[in-house]
N, C-alpha and C positions, 0 to 999 in steps of 0.2 A: 269590644275587641273582636277582630275577625279570627277565623280559624287559622291556625298555624299548621302548614303542611311539613311534615318531616320527610326529608329526602331519603329515599331508600338507596343504599349502595347496590349497584348492579349494572347490567348492560341492557340497552334497549334492543328490540328485535332488529332494527336496522343495523346496529353495530354488529350483532352476531352474524347476520346474513352477509355483511361486508367482509368480515373476517373469514367466513367459510369460502366465499368466492375467491378472495385473494389467496388463501391457502390452497385451494383447488388448482388455481392457475400455476402457482409455484410447484405443486406436486406433479402436474402434467409435464412441465419442463424438466423437472428433476428425473422423473421416470423415463421420459423419452431419451434424455442424455444417457442414463444408465443402460437402457436397452440398446442404443446405438453403440455404446462402448463394448458391451458384451458381444454384439454381432461383429464389430471390428476385430476384437480379440480372437474370436473363433475363425474368422476369415484369415487373419494373419497366421494362426496356428496351422490351419490346413495348407495355406500357401507355403509356409516354412517346411512342412513335412514333405510336400510334393517337390519343392526345390531341393531339399536335402537328398531325397531319393534319386532325383535326376542327376545331381552332382555326384553322388556315389556311383551310379551306373556309369557315367562318363569317365570318372576317374579310374574305375576298374578296367573298363574297356581300353582306355588310353594306356594304362600300364601293360596290359597284356598285348596290345597291338605293338607297342614300342619294343617289346621283347620277342615278337614273333618272327618266324622265318618267312611266312607267307600269309596272305589274307585275301579273302574273296567274299563278295556280296551276292546274295540271292534275294528272293522276295521276302523282305523283313527278316533276313537272316544274315549273320556275319559268321564266317568260318575262318579260323586261324590255327596255326601250329606254333606252339611255344618253342623257344630256343633253349631256355634254361629251366631247370627243375624249380618248383616252388614247394611250399609245405603241403599243398593239396595235390599238385600234379607233377609228374615226371617230365623230363625234357622230351621234346618231340610229341607232346600230347596234343591231340586235336581238340579244339574247343569251339563250340557253336553257341552263338547268342541268337535266340529265336523268339519272335513275338508271337504269342498264342493268346488270342483274344485281347485282353488288356494287361497281360502279364508278360514280362520279359524274362526268359529262362536262360540260364547258363548251363550248357550240357557238355560234359567231358567224361573221360573214362572213370573218373572218381565219383561220378554221379551227376544228378540234375539238381538245380537249385533255382528258386525264384529270386531274381535280382531286383525286380520292382513290379509294383502294381500301378494301375491307373496310367498306363502308357497307351497313347492313342496311335502313335506311329513310330517306327524305328527304321531308319534307312541310312544309306551311305554309298560311297563310291571309293574305289581304290585306283589310283593312277600314278605313275612315276614314283613308285615306292612310298607313296603317301596316301593315307586314307582320310576321308571326311566322314564323320559320324554325326547323325542328327536324330534327335528324338523329340517327341511332343507329348506332353502330359494331357490327360483328359481334363475337360472343363468340369467344374462342379457347380452347376447353376444354383443349387439350393444354398450354397455358401457364398455365391457371388464371385467365384473364382474362374477366370477365363483359362482357356488352354494356353500353355506356355511352351515355347520351342527352345531347345538347347542344342548346341553343337560344338564340335571341336575338330581340329585337324591334327593328325598324328603321322609322323614319318617312321617307318619301320627301320630300326637300327641294327638289325642282325641278319640282314640279307648277305649271302656269301659274296656277291659282287661288290658290295659297298663296305662290308664290315672289316675294320682294321684294328679293332680293340674293343674292350668291354664298354659298351654304351657310348661309343664315340659319336659325336655329332658329325654329320656330313653335309656337304653342299652339292646339290644336283646342278650340273651345268648343262 
């Protein structure tokens, strides 16, 4: 009789190498997906923060412009005079919004306050009792975030020639 070979349970070298190669390929795709997901999350987080800051700035300026007696623009500066008292300011308070570097500051008799950071430009124009306000946020290249522009148009509701009641809308003819 011939020799009987007993088959040992186990894997051959080719099977082990094949499994390692397949798992490596799957791992590369999995980790690249996870890395891209984290980068997308971070970009969305920074974009949301910049957008929220710009929306807050425009909302605050819009409210104060709407309640102002007068408004005028300078170089990256908006000056206005409030008609009604607020919790922070009394009536007839002069308020100035000024861009200093990349910070937009709100300056009044009650003090100075940083309204927003990462602002690239702040501009506007007032004509026919209405003001257009525009601001642009800084780009953040490391996060893949481009500069974003925001703007709004506001009509002053408390000018003596047009004011007929508390916050009444008016039509310019």
